[in-house]
C-alpha positions in Angstrom: -49.9 17.5 43.3 -50.9 20.0 46.0 -47.3 20.1 47.4 -46.0 20.9 43.9 -48.5 23.7 43.5 -47.5 25.1 46.9 -43.8 25.0 46.1 -44.5 26.6 42.8 -46.5 29.4 44.4 -43.8 30.0 47.0 -41.1 30.1 44.4 -43.1 32.5 42.3 -43.7 34.8 45.3 -40.0 34.7 46.2 -39.0 35.6 42.6 -41.5 38.4 42.5 -40.3 40.0 45.8 -36.7 39.5 44.9 -37.2 41.1 41.5 -38.8 44.2 43.2 -35.9 44.6 45.6 -33.3 44.1 42.9 -35.1 46.6 40.6 -34.8 49.2 43.4 -31.1 48.4 43.6 -30.8 48.9 39.9 -32.6 52.3 40.1 -30.3 53.5 42.9 -27.2 52.2 41.1 -28.3 53.8 37.9 -28.9 57.1 39.7 -25.4 56.9 41.3 -23.8 56.2 37.9 -25.7 59.1 36.3 -24.8 61.5 39.1 -21.1 60.5 38.8 -21.2 61.6 35.1 -23.4 64.7 35.7 -26.4 63.0 34.0 -30.1 62.8 34.9 -31.5 59.3 35.3 -34.9 58.9 33.7 -35.9 56.4 36.4 -39.2 55.4 34.8 -37.1 53.8 32.0 -35.3 51.2 34.2 -36.3 47.8 33.0 -34.9 44.3 33.3 -34.2 43.1 29.8 -32.2 39.9 30.4 -32.3 37.2 33.1 -29.8 34.4 33.4 -27.8 32.4 35.9 -24.3 33.4 37.0 -21.7 32.5 39.6 -20.5 35.0 42.3 -16.9 35.2 43.5 -17.5 32.3 45.9 -18.8 30.1 43.1 -22.4 30.2 44.2 -25.1 30.4 41.5 -27.2 33.6 41.6 -29.5 35.4 39.2 -27.8 37.8 36.8 -30.1 40.6 35.6 -29.4 43.2 32.9 -31.2 46.4 33.3 -31.6 49.0 30.5 -32.3 52.6 31.4 -32.0 56.0 29.9 -30.2 59.1 31.1 -30.2 62.7 29.8 -27.3 65.1 29.6 -29.4 68.3 29.0 -33.0 67.4 29.5 -33.9 67.0 25.8 -31.7 64.1 24.8 -31.8 60.4 25.8 -28.9 58.1 26.1 -29.5 54.3 26.3 -27.4 52.7 29.1 -27.4 49.4 30.9 -26.1 47.8 34.0 -25.7 44.1 35.1 -26.4 43.0 38.6 -25.4 39.5 39.9 -27.7 39.1 42.9 -27.7 42.7 44.1 -24.0 43.4 43.2 -23.0 45.6 40.3 -21.0 43.5 37.8 -20.7 45.9 34.8 -22.3 49.0 33.3 -22.3 51.0 30.1 -23.0 54.7 29.5 -22.3 55.8 25.9 -20.0 58.7 25.2 -21.8 62.1 25.1 -21.1 65.8 25.0 -21.2 67.5 28.4 -23.7 70.4 28.5 -22.2 73.8 28.8 -22.7 75.4 32.2 
């Protein structure tokens, strides 16, 4: 019983630390995507909305997380976007069409 509790505690701690590190990756990746399209990432909006298992290119099972986040084209609008990370590698992303602000 004690070994089971210890293993559960270690697994929970690993998952928590891994989730923090991958969220940082999601924030940085979201910021890079936003910069690429001349958008501002609203980084307080980055949140993991889906967690599942996936296989990487080598066939190994890893956690696949979907992160939703918001960006702004002109400071007063919000566009809902998402990105999918397998482990800490970007698998896919979505930014909706928008009108570019006039400069």
